[in-house]
N, C-alpha and C positions, 0 to 999 in steps of 0.2 A: 439364702433364705433368710427371712428375718422373723425370729422366734421372739414372742414375748415371754420374759422371765415373770415367774409367780414369786411372789414374795410373802411369806408367812408373816403375819403382824400378831403379836401377843398383846395382851392387857389383862391385868389384874381386874379382879370383881368391883373395887372401888372405882376406878376408872370407867368400867362398864356401866356403872350406875349413872354417870353423869354428875353435873354439878349444877345448881339452878342459878341464874344470873338474870336480873331485870334491867340491868342498864349497860352501857358499852361506851368506853371512852377509847377513842383511837388518836394515836400519835404517831410521828413518823422522823426518820432521818433520810439522808439521801440512800442509805444502804438497806434499812429495813423498816418495816411496819409494825406498829406495836398493838395490840388488840387487849385492853384490860376489861375483863368482863366483872361485873360487880353486882353484889346483891346489896340493894338498898331497901331498909325496912325503917324509917323514920323513928327516932332522931339520928341514926346511925347507918353507915354503910360498911361494906367489906369487901375488899378484892379477893374474888374467888378463883381467878385464874387470869394469866398472863400468858399470850401466845406472841412470840416474835417471827415473822415471816419476811420473806424478799418482797419485793413491789411487784414482780413478776407474778408469784404466787396470789398475793392481794387481789391482782388484777383476775386471776382465775376463779378465786373466790366470789368477786363481784360478779362474774358473768354468770358463774352457777346459780348465784340467789336470784339476779336478774330474770334468768331463764326459767327458774322454778317457782317464783313468787309472783 
């Protein structure tokens, strides 16, 4: 039998509110993809979040975005 395990995800209120970003910079190495989310309000910008993930997870993100947008 193949049972799916449920995982409880916890998040604090600040994380649940989210963070606004109006720009994205993507860089990569062989082992990881780096998503830098930026909030740019001229004349300056700020890095508001950095997500590091594997290339296989980045492909899953791309597939989900392609399917849903």
